C-alpha positions as CSV (number, residue, x, y, z in Angstrom):
1,P,163.4,-151.4,60.5
2,V,162.8,-148.4,62.5
3,V,160.7,-148.1,65.7
4,T,160.2,-144.9,67.4
5,S,158.2,-143.2,69.9
6,A,158.8,-139.5,68.3
7,T,156.3,-136.9,67.5
8,G,156.0,-133.7,65.4
9,K,158.8,-132.7,63.5
10,A,161.3,-135.3,64.9
11,L,158.8,-138.0,63.5
12,D,158.7,-136.1,60.0
13,V,162.5,-136.0,59.8
14,I,162.6,-140.0,60.6
15,S,159.6,-140.8,58.5
16,E,161.2,-139.1,55.5
17,V,164.9,-140.8,56.3
18,S,163.2,-144.2,56.7
19,K,161.7,-143.5,53.5
20,S,165.0,-142.6,51.7
21,K,166.4,-145.9,53.0
22,K,163.3,-148.3,52.5
23,S,163.3,-149.0,56.0
24,E,159.7,-150.1,57.7
25,L,158.8,-147.3,60.5
26,I,156.8,-148.4,63.3
27,T,155.6,-145.9,65.7
28,A,154.4,-146.4,69.4
29,K,151.9,-143.8,69.2
30,G,148.4,-145.1,70.4
31,R,149.8,-148.5,71.2
32,W,149.4,-148.2,75.1
33,E,147.3,-147.5,77.7
34,R,147.4,-147.3,81.6
35,K,145.2,-149.4,83.5
36,D,146.2,-148.8,87.0
37,F,148.7,-147.2,88.9
38,G,150.2,-146.8,92.6
39,L,153.2,-146.0,94.6
40,N,154.3,-149.8,94.2
41,G,153.9,-149.7,90.3
42,Q,151.7,-149.5,87.4
43,R,149.9,-151.9,85.1
44,F,149.6,-151.1,81.1
45,S,148.2,-152.5,78.2
46,I,150.2,-152.6,75.2
47,H,149.1,-153.0,71.5
48,G,152.0,-155.0,70.0
49,I,152.4,-156.1,66.6
50,L,151.8,-159.6,67.2
51,R,149.7,-159.5,70.2
52,D,148.6,-157.5,73.0
53,Y,150.1,-157.4,76.3
54,D,149.2,-157.1,79.8
55,I,152.4,-155.5,81.6
56,K,153.2,-154.6,84.9
57,T,156.1,-152.8,86.1
58,P,157.6,-151.1,89.3
59,M,158.9,-147.8,87.6
60,L,156.5,-144.9,88.1
61,G,155.4,-142.3,85.8
62,R,152.9,-142.1,83.0
63,F,155.5,-142.0,80.5
64,Q,156.6,-145.3,81.0
65,G,153.9,-146.6,78.7
66,E,155.6,-145.0,75.8
67,N,158.8,-146.3,77.1
68,I,157.4,-150.0,77.1
69,A,155.4,-149.7,74.2
70,L,158.5,-148.9,72.2
71,S,160.5,-151.7,73.9
72,V,157.7,-154.2,73.2
73,L,157.8,-153.1,69.6
74,A,161.6,-153.5,69.2
75,V,161.3,-157.0,70.7
76,E,158.9,-158.0,68.6
77,K,160.6,-156.7,65.1
78,L,163.4,-158.7,66.5
79,Q,161.4,-161.9,66.9
80,M,159.9,-161.5,63.4
81,L,163.5,-161.3,62.0
82,G,164.1,-165.1,63.5
83,I,165.5,-164.1,67.1
84,F,164.0,-166.4,70.0
85,L,162.3,-165.6,73.1
86,P,160.8,-167.9,75.6
87,E,157.2,-167.1,76.1
88,G,156.4,-164.5,79.0
89,S,160.4,-163.0,78.5
90,I,158.8,-159.6,77.6
91,E,156.2,-159.5,80.7
92,K,158.9,-160.9,83.0
93,G,162.1,-158.4,81.6
94,I,159.8,-155.5,82.0
95,A,158.3,-156.3,85.3
96,N,161.9,-156.8,86.9
97,A,163.2,-153.5,85.3
98,T,164.2,-150.8,87.3
99,N,165.6,-147.2,86.6
100,P,167.1,-145.7,90.0
101,G,166.7,-142.3,90.7
102,R,163.9,-141.8,88.0
103,M,160.6,-141.6,89.6
104,E,161.8,-143.6,92.6
105,I,160.2,-143.4,96.0
106,V,163.3,-143.7,98.5
107,S,161.5,-143.0,101.7
108,A,158.1,-143.3,103.2
109,N,158.2,-141.1,106.2
110,P,159.0,-138.7,105.0
111,K,158.1,-139.2,101.5
112,I,160.8,-138.9,99.5
113,L,160.7,-138.8,95.5
114,L,164.0,-138.9,93.5
115,D,163.8,-138.0,89.4
116,G,166.8,-137.1,87.6
117,A,164.9,-134.6,85.2
118,H,167.7,-132.6,84.0
119,N,166.0,-130.7,81.0
120,V,162.7,-129.0,80.1
121,D,161.0,-131.9,78.6
122,A,162.0,-134.3,81.5
123,I,160.5,-131.5,84.1
124,K,157.5,-131.7,82.2
125,A,157.3,-135.1,82.2
126,L,157.8,-134.9,86.1
127,V,155.1,-132.2,86.6
128,E,152.4,-134.7,84.9
129,S,153.8,-137.7,86.6
130,L,153.2,-135.7,90.1
131,N,149.3,-135.8,89.7
132,D,149.6,-139.2,90.6
133,F,150.6,-138.6,93.9
134,S,148.4,-137.2,97.2
135,Y,150.0,-134.8,99.2
136,N,149.3,-131.5,100.9
137,N,152.8,-129.5,99.9
138,L,155.2,-130.2,97.5
139,I,158.7,-129.7,99.2
140,L,161.1,-129.4,95.9
141,I,164.8,-129.8,96.2
142,L,166.3,-128.1,93.1
143,G,170.0,-128.6,92.0
144,I,170.9,-127.7,88.3
145,L,173.8,-127.7,86.2
146,K,174.6,-124.1,84.8
147,D,174.6,-125.2,81.2
148,K,171.0,-126.1,81.3
149,D,168.2,-124.2,80.8
150,I,167.5,-123.1,84.2
151,E,164.8,-121.0,83.9
152,G,162.7,-122.9,81.5
153,M,163.3,-125.8,84.4
154,V,162.1,-123.6,87.0
155,K,159.3,-122.3,85.2
156,E,157.8,-125.4,84.6
157,I,158.1,-127.2,88.3
158,A,158.1,-124.0,90.9
159,P,154.5,-123.1,90.8
160,L,153.3,-126.5,92.2
161,A,155.8,-126.3,95.0
162,G,154.8,-124.8,98.5
163,Y,158.5,-124.5,99.5
164,V,161.8,-125.0,97.1
165,I,165.2,-125.8,98.7
166,T,167.6,-125.0,96.2
167,T,171.1,-126.5,96.5
168,M,174.2,-127.6,94.1
169,P,175.9,-131.2,93.6
170,R,179.6,-131.7,94.0
171,N,180.3,-130.8,90.6
172,E,182.2,-127.8,88.9
173,R,179.2,-127.3,86.4
174,A,176.6,-126.9,89.2
175,C,174.6,-123.4,89.0
176,N,174.9,-121.4,92.1
177,P,171.6,-122.1,94.2
178,E,171.1,-118.1,94.6
179,K,170.5,-118.0,90.8
180,I,168.2,-120.8,90.9
181,S,166.5,-119.1,94.0
182,E,166.0,-115.8,91.9
183,F,164.2,-117.6,89.2
184,V,162.2,-119.6,91.9
185,A,160.8,-116.0,93.2
186,K,159.9,-115.0,89.7
187,Y,157.8,-117.8,89.1
188,N,156.3,-118.6,92.7
189,A,156.4,-115.6,94.7
190,G,154.3,-116.9,97.2
191,C,156.5,-120.2,98.2
192,G,158.9,-120.6,100.9
193,V,162.5,-120.6,99.5
194,Y,165.6,-122.0,101.2
195,T,169.1,-121.7,99.6
196,T,171.6,-124.5,100.5
197,R,175.2,-125.2,99.6
198,S,175.0,-128.9,99.8
199,I,172.4,-131.8,99.3
200,K,172.9,-132.8,102.7
201,E,171.8,-129.7,104.1
202,A,169.1,-129.4,101.6
203,L,167.5,-133.0,102.7
204,S,168.0,-131.7,106.1
205,V,166.0,-128.7,105.6
206,A,163.2,-130.5,103.9
207,K,163.1,-133.3,106.5
208,R,162.7,-130.2,109.2
209,I,159.8,-128.5,107.3
210,A,157.8,-131.7,106.0
211,R,154.6,-133.0,107.3
212,S,153.5,-136.2,107.3
213,D,151.4,-135.7,104.6
214,D,153.7,-133.5,102.5
215,L,156.1,-135.0,99.6
216,I,159.7,-134.2,99.1
217,C,160.9,-134.2,95.4
218,V,164.5,-134.2,94.7
219,T,165.1,-133.2,91.1
220,G,167.1,-130.9,88.4
221,S,170.2,-133.0,88.0
222,L,171.4,-136.5,87.8
223,Y,174.2,-135.7,90.0
224,T,171.7,-134.3,92.6
225,V,169.6,-137.0,92.7
226,G,172.5,-139.5,92.8
227,E,174.1,-137.6,95.9
228,A,170.8,-137.6,97.6
229,R,170.2,-141.2,97.0
230,A,173.8,-142.0,98.4
231,I,172.7,-140.1,101.5
232,I,169.3,-141.5,102.0
233,I,170.3,-145.3,101.1
234,P,173.9,-145.3,102.4
């Protein structure tokens, strides 16, 4: 069997190959609904193959609903193929699952969110997830690798920010922060832009300008987020 959350052209290709292989195709589309959310987690209703589930997760972001639905469907197919799981294993497993650096709150004062979005699609998911947060100004710390679609990423997220602090992780593939700043100015001419040469410096600037009702978001690369996390949670 094939279990997927793909849509559009990707789903068309998967469907065609599944038919040629005579494989059952199961999609996660329409099988989940978010019931509740907050900074401490979310609750989803999942419509499985065998039954419905009420599932809680500490992980943030609306997109987790699709991820959870996909996981549930895959596990259910394994059960249908004869693999035994104790009652409640699915709910317990998801409730205990974490993904450090992906929609992770690592500080309450100032409020700091880490998200390792490193391509345009992931940035779009982050932009959607930011709607769940209440804040006055979004202070964006942005460090991106030079082989990514830098302009495309900046175009999606820069308009949301009151301040953007461009930076670079300790990686030879890191993009020059000055280049990122140029794109920020192009897509959000009204925001404050700071250019820094290290994650540590970027965090220092963000904390200096942040007010109690602001949100600091570190994103653009897993390397950027990893360095920031190591500084904030030594």
